[in-house]
C-alpha positions in Angstrom: 10.1 42.9 -31.2 11.2 39.7 -33.0 10.4 36.3 -32.5 14.1 35.5 -31.2 13.9 37.7 -28.7 10.1 36.4 -27.8 11.4 32.9 -27.8 14.4 34.1 -25.6 11.8 35.6 -23.2 9.8 32.3 -23.0 13.1 30.7 -22.5 14.0 32.9 -19.8 10.8 32.5 -18.0 10.7 28.5 -18.4 14.0 28.3 -16.8 13.2 31.2 -14.0 9.7 28.8 -13.2 12.0 25.6 -12.9 14.3 27.0 -10.7 11.4 28.0 -8.2 9.8 24.9 -9.0 13.2 23.0 -8.0 14.5 26.0 -5.4 14.6 23.4 -2.0 16.5 20.4 -4.1 18.6 23.5 -5.6 19.3 24.5 -2.3 18.4 28.1 -3.7 18.4 31.1 -0.8 14.8 31.7 0.4 13.9 28.4 0.2 11.8 27.2 3.2 13.2 24.4 4.5 11.2 24.5 7.9 8.3 23.5 6.1 9.9 20.5 4.3 11.6 19.1 7.2 11.3 15.4 8.2 11.4 14.9 11.7 14.1 12.8 13.3 13.1 9.2 14.6 13.1 9.9 18.1 11.3 13.3 17.2 8.5 11.4 15.8 8.7 8.9 18.7 9.3 6.2 16.5 11.0 2.8 18.7 12.6 0.3 17.6 12.2 -3.3 19.7 13.6 -6.4 19.5 12.8 -10.0 20.8 13.6 -13.2 19.9 15.6 -12.4 16.6 12.9 -10.3 15.2 12.4 -6.4 14.9 9.6 -4.2 15.4 9.3 -0.8 14.9 6.4 0.9 16.5 5.3 4.4 18.1 3.8 2.8 21.2 5.4 0.9 23.8 7.3 -2.0 23.0 5.3 -5.4 23.6 6.5 -7.6 26.6 8.9 -9.8 26.1 10.8 -7.2 24.0 13.3 -4.6 25.1 13.8 -1.3 23.3 16.8 -0.1 20.9 17.8 2.8 20.0 17.1 3.9 16.4 20.4 4.8 14.3 19.3 6.7 11.3 17.9 6.0 8.5 14.2 5.9 7.3 10.8 4.6 7.6 8.3 4.5 5.2 4.4 3.9 6.3 2.2 2.5 3.9 -1.7 1.6 4.3 -2.5 -2.1 5.0 -4.1 -3.6 1.7 -7.5 -4.1 1.7 -8.8 -7.5 1.7 -11.1 -9.1 -0.7 -14.9 -9.2 0.9 -16.3 -12.0 2.2 -18.0 -14.3 0.0 -21.7 -13.7 -0.2 -24.1 -16.7 1.1 -24.9 -19.6 -0.5 -28.0 -18.4 -1.4 -27.1 -15.4 -2.5 -24.8 -16.6 -5.4 -25.4 -17.4 -8.4 -26.0 -21.2 -9.4 -23.2 -23.3 -11.2 -24.1 -26.1 -13.9 -23.4 -28.8 -11.4 -26.3 -27.7 -8.7 -28.3 -27.2 -12.0 -27.6 -31.1 -13.0 -28.4 -32.1 -9.4 -31.6 -30.3 -8.7 -32.8 -30.1 -5.6 -32.3 -33.5 -4.7 -28.9 -32.9 -3.7 -27.3 -36.5 -5.2 -23.9 -36.7 -6.1 -23.7 -36.9 -9.8 -21.1 -39.8 -9.4 -23.3 -41.6 -7.5 -26.2 -41.2 -10.1 -24.0 -42.6 -12.6 -23.1 -45.4 -10.4 -26.7 -46.5 -9.9 -27.7 -46.0 -13.4 -25.0 -48.5 -14.5 -25.4 -50.7 -11.9 -29.0 -50.5 -13.0 -30.7 -50.2 -9.1 
C-alpha cells in the first residue's frame, strides 16, 4: 500500500467520523431524534404571567394579581443564579488597616488629635 492510498483511507475515515458526529444536524437517516427532541413550552409546564406591564415566566402557578397568557413559541434558557460575594468577616477577624494602627486603642479620631496638637490643649 503506497502513501497516497493510506492518505485517502485516512481522509475517508475522517469524513465518515464527522458525518457520524453531526448526523442529527445533517438529517441523516438513523439519527435518533427522540433523545435530542426539545419539549415544547406547554409540555415543559412553562407559564407566561402578565401583571402591571411586566411579564414573568414560571413553571408554577401565576402569582396573585397576574393573569396567565399562552406561550407562543420561542425558546427559553434557564441559567443558574450567580453566587453572591460572601458576607464580610467580623471586624475582629479582619486585618487592621493603617488608620487603626495609628489611632491605637484610644479610638480618638486622627483629625481631632491633630486639632488638639495645633490648638495646644
